[in-house]
Each structure stands twice: as structure tokens, then as C-alpha cells.
ZADRENLO-919412 format. One line per field, with one value per residue (C-alpha): residue number from 1; x, y, z. Coordinates in steps of 0.25 Angstrom, whole numbers, plus 5000, padded with zeros to 4 digits. Layout:
% ZADRENLO-919412
n	(NUM,...)
xx	(X,...)
yy	(Y,...)
zz	(Z,...)
END
This chain:
% ZADRENLO-919412
n	(1,2,3,4,5,6,7,8,9,10,11,12,13,14,15,16,17,18,19,20,21,22,23,24,25,26,27,28,29,30,31,32,33,34,35,36,37,38,39,40,41,42,43,44,45,46,47,48,49,50,51,52,53,54,55,56,57,58,59,60,61,62,63,64,65,66,67,68,69,70,71,72,73,74,75,76,77,78,79,80,81,82,83,84,85,86,87,88,89,90,91,92,93,94,95,96,97,98,99,100,101,102,103,104,105,106,107,108,109,110,111,112,113,114,115,116,117,118,119,120,121,122,123,124,125,126,127,128,129,130,131,132,133,134,135,136,137,138,139,140,141,142,143,144,145,146,147,148,149,150,151,152,153,154,155,156,157,158,159,160,161,162,163,164,165,166,167,168,169,170,171,172,173,174,175,176,177,178,179,180,181,182,183,184,185,186,187,188,189,190,191,192,193,194,195,196,197,198,199,200,201,202,203,204,205,206,207,208,209,210,211,212,213,214,215,216,217,218,219,220,221,222,223,224,225,226,227,228,229,230,231,232,233,234,235,236,237,238,239,240,241,242,243,244,245,246,247,248,249,250,251,252,253,254,255,256,257,258,259,260,261,262,263,264,265,266,267,268,269,270,271,272,273,274,275,276,277,278,279,280,281,282,283,284,285,286,287,288,289,290,291,292,293,294,295,296,297,298,299,300,301,302,303,304,305,306,307,308,309,310,311,312,313,314,315,316,317,318,319,320,321,322,323,324,325,326,327,328,329,330,331,332,333,334,335,336,337,338,339,340,341,342,343,344,345,346,347,348,349,350,351,352,353,354,355,356,357,358,359,360,361,362,363,364,365,366,367,368,369,370,371,372,373,374,375,376,377,378,379,380,381,382,383,384,385,386,387,388,389,390,391,392,393,394,395,396,397,398,399,400,401,402,403,404,405,406,407,408,409,410,411,412,413,414,415,416,417,418,419,420,421,422,423,424,425,426,427,428,429,430,431,432,433,434,435,436,437,438,439,440,441,442,443,444,445,446,447,448,449,450,451,452,453,454,455,456,457,458,459,460,461,462,463,464,465,466,467,468,469,470,471,472,473,474,475,476,477,478,479,480,481,482,483,484,485,486,487,488,489,490,491,492)
xx	(5119,5128,5119,5105,5100,5102,5095,5082,5090,5100,5088,5080,5092,5094,5079,5078,5086,5076,5066,5056,5054,5046,5045,5047,5035,5040,5054,5049,5041,5053,5061,5050,5050,5065,5066,5055,5063,5076,5069,5061,5075,5080,5068,5069,5084,5079,5067,5077,5086,5075,5069,5077,5065,5061,5058,5056,5044,5053,5059,5074,5077,5068,5074,5082,5095,5094,5092,5093,5106,5119,5131,5140,5144,5138,5127,5116,5105,5104,5099,5089,5091,5087,5075,5070,5072,5064,5053,5051,5056,5055,5042,5034,5040,5036,5023,5020,5024,5014,5008,4997,4990,5000,5012,5018,5016,5031,5032,5019,5022,5032,5021,5012,5023,5026,5012,5012,5027,5034,5048,5049,5064,5068,5083,5089,5103,5096,5087,5100,5106,5093,5093,5108,5105,5093,5101,5111,5101,5105,5092,5098,5105,5095,5101,5101,5087,5082,5088,5082,5069,5070,5074,5062,5054,5059,5055,5041,5041,5045,5032,5025,5031,5030,5017,5004,5013,5013,4999,5006,5015,5010,5021,5029,5026,5011,5012,5021,5012,5000,5007,5012,4998,4992,5002,5004,5005,5012,5001,4993,4991,4990,4985,4986,4976,4983,4997,5005,5020,5017,5020,5009,5014,5029,5025,5017,5028,5038,5029,5026,5041,5046,5035,5041,5048,5048,5045,5030,5030,5038,5028,5017,5025,5027,5013,5007,5005,4995,4994,4986,4991,4983,4994,5006,5017,5015,5012,5026,5033,5025,5029,5044,5042,5037,5049,5058,5052,5054,5039,5041,5026,5020,5005,5004,4994,4993,4978,4967,4960,4947,4944,4938,4924,4926,4915,4922,4933,4934,4943,4954,4955,4956,4968,4973,4978,4976,4986,4982,4983,4972,4972,4963,4959,4957,4945,4942,4934,4919,4919,4928,4917,4909,4919,4913,4900,4892,4893,4908,4910,4918,4925,4937,4948,4951,4937,4937,4950,4944,4933,4943,4951,4938,4934,4948,4952,4951,4941,4953,4961,4967,4968,4976,4971,4975,4963,4962,4953,4942,4939,4938,4928,4921,4906,4903,4895,4906,4915,4905,4901,4916,4918,4905,4911,4924,4918,4908,4917,4931,4937,4943,4951,4961,4962,4975,4974,4987,4993,4990,5004,5007,5006,5012,5015,5005,4993,4990,4976,4976,4975,4972,4975,4963,4966,4954,4952,4942,4933,4925,4919,4924,4921,4931,4941,4953,4958,4972,4978,4993,4998,5010,5023,5030,5039,5030,5021,5018,5025,5032,5042,5054,5046,5038,5029,5037,5032,5037,5026,5016,5022,5010,5000,5009,5008,4993,4989,4990,4986,4974,4969,4961,4970,4966,4975,4971,4956,4958,4957,4970,4965,4951,4943,4929,4918,4913,4899,4905,4912,4900,4888,4893,4904,4897,4909,4918,4932,4939,4943,4955,4959,4969,4966,4966,4974,4982,4976,4982,4984,4981,4986,4975,4972,4971,4962,4953,4952,4949,4938,4932,4931,4925,4915,4911,4910,4901,4892,4890,4886,4877,4870,4868,4862,4853,4848,4846,4838,4829,4826,4822,4813,4807,4810,4818,4833,4839)
yy	(4983,4994,5005,5002,5016,5017,5004,5009,5020,5010,5001,5013,5018,5005,5003,5017,5011,5000,5003,4994,5001,5014,5023,5020,5011,5001,5002,4999,4988,4982,4983,4977,4963,4962,4967,4956,4945,4950,4951,4938,4931,4937,4932,4918,4917,4919,4909,4898,4900,4898,4886,4876,4871,4885,4884,4897,4899,4906,4897,4897,4903,4915,4917,4930,4923,4915,4926,4940,4939,4943,4935,4943,4930,4935,4925,4934,4936,4950,4956,4948,4936,4942,4949,4936,4929,4940,4941,4927,4918,4926,4934,4922,4912,4921,4925,4910,4905,4894,4899,4892,4896,4887,4895,4903,4918,4921,4913,4917,4931,4929,4926,4937,4947,4944,4942,4956,4960,4966,4967,4980,4980,4976,4977,4965,4971,4982,4972,4965,4978,4980,4965,4967,4979,4972,4960,4968,4969,4960,4958,4947,4958,4964,4978,4979,4972,4983,4994,4988,4989,5004,5004,4996,5006,5017,5009,5008,5023,5026,5019,5032,5040,5028,5031,5023,5014,5024,5019,5007,5015,5022,5031,5023,5035,5032,5017,5018,5029,5020,5007,5015,5020,5006,5001,4986,4975,4961,4951,4960,4959,4971,4972,4981,4977,4986,4985,4990,4989,4986,4999,4997,4983,4987,4998,4989,4979,4990,4994,4980,4975,4981,4972,4959,4953,4938,4927,4927,4942,4941,4931,4940,4952,4944,4940,4954,4959,4957,4965,4965,4972,4972,4977,4968,4978,4984,4969,4965,4977,4974,4959,4963,4973,4962,4953,4965,4966,4952,4947,4933,4930,4943,4942,4952,4948,4953,4955,4965,4967,4973,4960,4953,4954,4962,4955,4942,4946,4939,4941,4933,4944,4955,4962,4969,4981,4987,4997,5002,5013,5008,5011,5023,5031,5018,5010,4995,4987,4987,4972,4975,4983,4969,4965,4976,4979,4988,5000,4999,4996,5009,5011,5017,5007,5014,5013,4998,4996,5003,4992,4981,4987,4988,4973,4968,4975,4967,4971,4976,4980,4994,5001,5012,5016,5027,5032,5045,5057,5052,5041,5051,5061,5051,5050,5040,5028,5018,5028,5032,5017,5014,5025,5021,5007,5013,5022,5012,4999,5005,5015,5026,5033,5041,5047,5053,5063,5063,5074,5072,5070,5057,5048,5058,5056,5044,5052,5066,5061,5064,5051,5048,5037,5030,5023,5014,5002,4991,4986,4999,5010,5024,5034,5045,5048,5057,5064,5069,5077,5075,5088,5089,5089,5103,5106,5097,5102,5087,5074,5069,5058,5066,5071,5059,5057,5051,5045,5057,5065,5058,5063,5072,5060,5052,5063,5066,5051,5048,5062,5065,5079,5088,5098,5109,5118,5131,5127,5113,5100,5092,5082,5080,5069,5065,5056,5045,5052,5065,5057,5049,5058,5073,5071,5060,5051,5061,5058,5069,5076,5084,5085,5095,5109,5112,5125,5121,5114,5100,5096,5082,5072,5071,5057,5060,5072,5064,5054,5065,5070,5056,5055,5069,5066,5053,5060,5071,5062,5054,5066,5071,5058,5058,5072,5069,5056,5065,5076,5065,5059,5072,5075,5061,5058,5047,5047,5049)
zz	(4991,4990,4987,4991,4990,4975,4973,4966,4958,4952,4947,4942,4934,4927,4925,4918,4907,4904,4893,4900,4913,4913,4926,4940,4942,4932,4938,4952,4947,4940,4953,4961,4955,4955,4969,4973,4967,4974,4988,4986,4983,4996,5004,4997,5002,5016,5014,5008,5020,5030,5023,5016,5008,5002,4988,4980,4971,4961,4951,4953,4940,4944,4958,4959,4962,4949,4939,4945,4953,4945,4950,4941,4934,4921,4921,4926,4916,4909,4897,4888,4896,4909,4903,4897,4910,4918,4908,4903,4915,4928,4927,4921,4932,4943,4938,4936,4949,4955,4967,4975,4988,4995,4990,5001,5000,5000,4987,4980,4981,4970,4960,4964,4964,4949,4944,4938,4939,4927,4921,4914,4911,4897,4898,4904,4907,4915,4922,4926,4932,4940,4945,4950,4958,4965,4967,4975,4986,4998,5004,5013,5021,5031,5031,5015,5015,5024,5016,5004,5011,5011,4997,4993,5000,4992,4979,4984,4987,4973,4969,4973,4961,4952,4945,4950,4958,4969,4973,4979,4989,5002,5008,5019,5029,5028,5029,5041,5048,5046,5051,5063,5067,5065,5075,5070,5080,5079,5075,5067,5052,5043,5029,5017,5006,4995,5000,4988,4991,5006,5012,5024,5026,5028,5037,5045,5046,5050,5061,5066,5065,5079,5085,5080,5092,5090,5079,5081,5080,5067,5061,5064,5058,5045,5043,5048,5034,5023,5009,4996,4984,4971,4961,4958,4958,4973,4977,4972,4979,4992,4992,4990,5001,5011,5007,5010,5024,5027,5025,5019,5018,5013,5014,5002,4991,4976,4976,4976,4990,4984,4977,4989,4996,5009,5015,5014,5023,5037,5049,5042,5031,5041,5047,5059,5052,5038,5032,5018,5008,4999,4984,4981,4969,4961,4959,4957,4948,4951,4954,4966,4973,4974,4985,4994,5000,4992,5001,5001,4986,4982,4969,4976,4980,4993,4998,4994,5002,5014,5014,5013,5024,5033,5030,5032,5045,5058,5069,5077,5065,5062,5048,5042,5028,5018,5010,5001,5005,4995,5006,5017,5010,5000,5001,4991,4996,4997,5004,5014,5017,5019,5029,5036,5038,5042,5053,5058,5058,5061,5069,5060,5070,5062,5048,5044,5032,5024,5015,5000,4995,5004,4992,4982,4970,4969,4973,4980,4985,5000,5009,5023,5033,5040,5053,5058,5067,5066,5076,5081,5074,5072,5084,5079,5069,5069,5057,5056,5044,5042,5036,5027,5035,5036,5024,5015,5004,5000,5000,4988,4983,4989,5001,5005,5017,5029,5042,5050,5043,5051,5064,5066,5065,5075,5085,5083,5083,5098,5102,5093,5094,5084,5076,5067,5059,5052,5054,5048,5055,5055,5066,5070,5076,5071,5077,5068,5069,5063,5052,5048,5051,5050,5040,5032,5032,5027,5033,5026,5039,5043,5028,5022,5021,5006,5006,4994,4982,4980,4966,4964,4954,4943,4947,4961,4957,4949,4961,4971,4962,4960,4976,4978,4967,4973,4986,4981,4973,4985,4993,4982,4981,4996,4997,4985,4993,5005,4998,4991,5004,5010,4998,4998,4984,4978,4978,4964)
END
């Protein structure tokens, strides 16, 4: 392809002329299902080459080669004929594919990818132009395929500024940092139970790749990942991401991790490593809580995912999880119970405080990375505050966070020492007793000095108020109970 760097711009310029596509979120979703079919076609060519008996799950008329390729003979579908085919033949056929438990993963992903996909375009001539640009990609060329992997990454980055779609994307600098600090090993299996577009998975694979030295290592590498994504659109993006990374049997499932009883998990359901950025600020239906022990049954999604993580981490496992400030300072019953379990049954050895604009513009809520190991209780926890790099007031789309901005953490990690700046703790170690008894499970330590007022997005502000209100209510209830007990009267 002559001008790979302008790939997204060329498609966007065409789609802007189509009355059916509104905003970047829909444009990206429109591009996504077409890219999936193009990438899947490329992988099928490899599978056919390796296996003379390979049979596609996609009906021949619906394979990319049959309807999307324009051989310049004048016979390629366009206009109304193309729109009719896409809406009335292609989508119904792919949504209606027959899939059984015996269907190989690399085939069944086609049906799950298209279950809730949408064709927004209404102009068949413009759709033909977009298809022709996508078909210019030569994914059989290793160099171009790798280059397109970078372009695909830029598409995923654009999700951050595409309305609510930003919730599916964790900045690559953050996923790369967490994967580096978790130190993957060949033979280990990692999981992300709300994997979005697959950012943590690709960072894990990138960190693991240099350790592949033979075919046995390659098999372990190919089967080292596991993901679950509740929403169809990021699921589609994730599957395409895995195919682009050469994972032919992506163990990525379109499902909701919170709909299974955590007490039913056995060792077979557990993983060596968990890397996650659980959804936060949202809530699940009340019947979801029945899948958790009463003391852990929170209404906050991040809390519920923390319980899932703790039940699905192997005894010798390691985890790195992103959580909002509300988890650290929260004192409602469920949060306290989750933090008690975390400190009692896991070694919470490090908490990295991150600047508020890391996830901008999707959210300005301040987030943290919790690193913990299974198999032994916490003895001490180090907190480290990562300040904004020099020359930055905040991160943005044009000035995003980069891996190099974690350099102070890399330097401090293996030579830990307390740090105080202008009377405020930047790095400090706390014993488990201090955290549990003296601080009443308040993990909000080494936070950011509030010299400047941070103006939050209204939705983030409401979420912050809700968290603080729940925390204050819990404290008041506890004090009333203590006073009532001292007075010898009944608790009210």
C-alpha cells in the first residue's frame, strides 16, 4: 500500500460524506467490521495453505474475496446492489452461522463478532470506495502487516476521543508498563476479564515474544492469553487485534465476567497472571450481586471485578490492576471487606498513584495501579506517586502519556526508599498493621497535594461525590454503632 500513514484519514474523509455515519465512534465501528473481514481473509489464506482440507465457516459468496475485492473489470458490486448485499445477505448470513461447542475457536469468532455489528453507511458508492482502500492492504507482506499493526493501534487510540467508546482503551504506555513490571514467563497464562480492545493482552505478548526460542515455546506463547469482553464492539476490535498479532486461536470470549458464582471457581479457572483495568463508575443489576459472598457484594463494578480477580488468581500468581481513588479511600462495608481479603490473603506490595489526566479525555478520575501476589498475606505496602513529567500540565490527545514517563518508577522500583517533597510523601512504606488498624484500611496514601483545584467532568464529579458520600455514611454508621455500644443501648 503506497500511503499507509493516510489510511484512516482517507477512509474518514469518505465516510464524512455519508449521511448514515454520525461521529467518530460510528466511523470507527464501521471501519472495524470491514477490517475484521479483510484480516480474517488474510488469515484464512494462510490456513488454506497449511491445510488442504480447510473449509471456511463463511459462505463462499460472503467471503471478502467474493464481494469486496474490485478487480477493476467493472463487475464489482457498488451502489444499491452493494448496499442490498451487505444489509440483506452478508450480515444475516454471518449472524446466522451455525456454531456448536465443537466449532473451532478460529471459526466461531466470526459469528460472535457479527452478532451485534452494524452497517451505518447508506451510500453504496461511498461504501465501495472505502472497501477499495481497505483492500489495498497487503497483509501477506510481513513488513506491511507489521506497519498496519501500528496503524490499527492508532485507530484504537482514537477511541479515547470517540465519546463513551474511550472506556475500552487503556493508554499503551500504561499497559506496557504493567506488563514489564509483571515480568511474563514462557509457560504462564495471563487473563483480562474485561479486555476491551486487547491492550493488556498485546502488551503481554510483546513482553513475552523475546523468550520464544523453539516450536514448544511458540505453542506456549500462542496459548498464553485469555480474555472476556462484555460489549460487542470492543470484542470485535480485540479479535481483529489478536489475528493481526498472529494469534490464530484467540481465547477471547464475548461474555460478562460478573455473571458467574465466584465460589464455584476451581484451580482450572485460575491464571498465573492477571492484568486488568476493570470498568469503574458503573453499576450492575442487583441480581449480579448474588454471584458474590454477601460481604463482597458491592454495587460498584470495579469492586466486583476485584473479587473476581482474587478468586481467579493462582496461589503463586501475580496481578497488576488499575483502580480509581474511590477504591483506596472507600469505607463502605463491601470495600472494607474486599481490602481486608486483599491484605489478608494476598501480598499487596506496591501501589502506584497516577496523574488524573492519564485517561483524558475519557475520564479525569485519578487512578492507581495495584500490584499484588497470591499465596501469602501482606506484610508491607509501598506507595509511590508518579508526578507529571516536566513541561506537562496534563496529558491530552496531542500530548499522551508515554512509557518514558514511567522512568522515575523504573528507577525507584528496585531501589525503594521513602521520598518526601515539600512536606508531602511521594514514596512511603506502610506495614499491614498500619494500613488495617491505624488507617482503617484507607489505602489513599502518598496522594497528590491539592495545590490547584482540579476541575472534573460533571459525570466524574458526580461519581466522586457518590464515592465520598458512601465513605462518609459508612464512617457515621460505624461511629454511631461504637457510641451505642458504649452507652449500652441498642444500635439504631
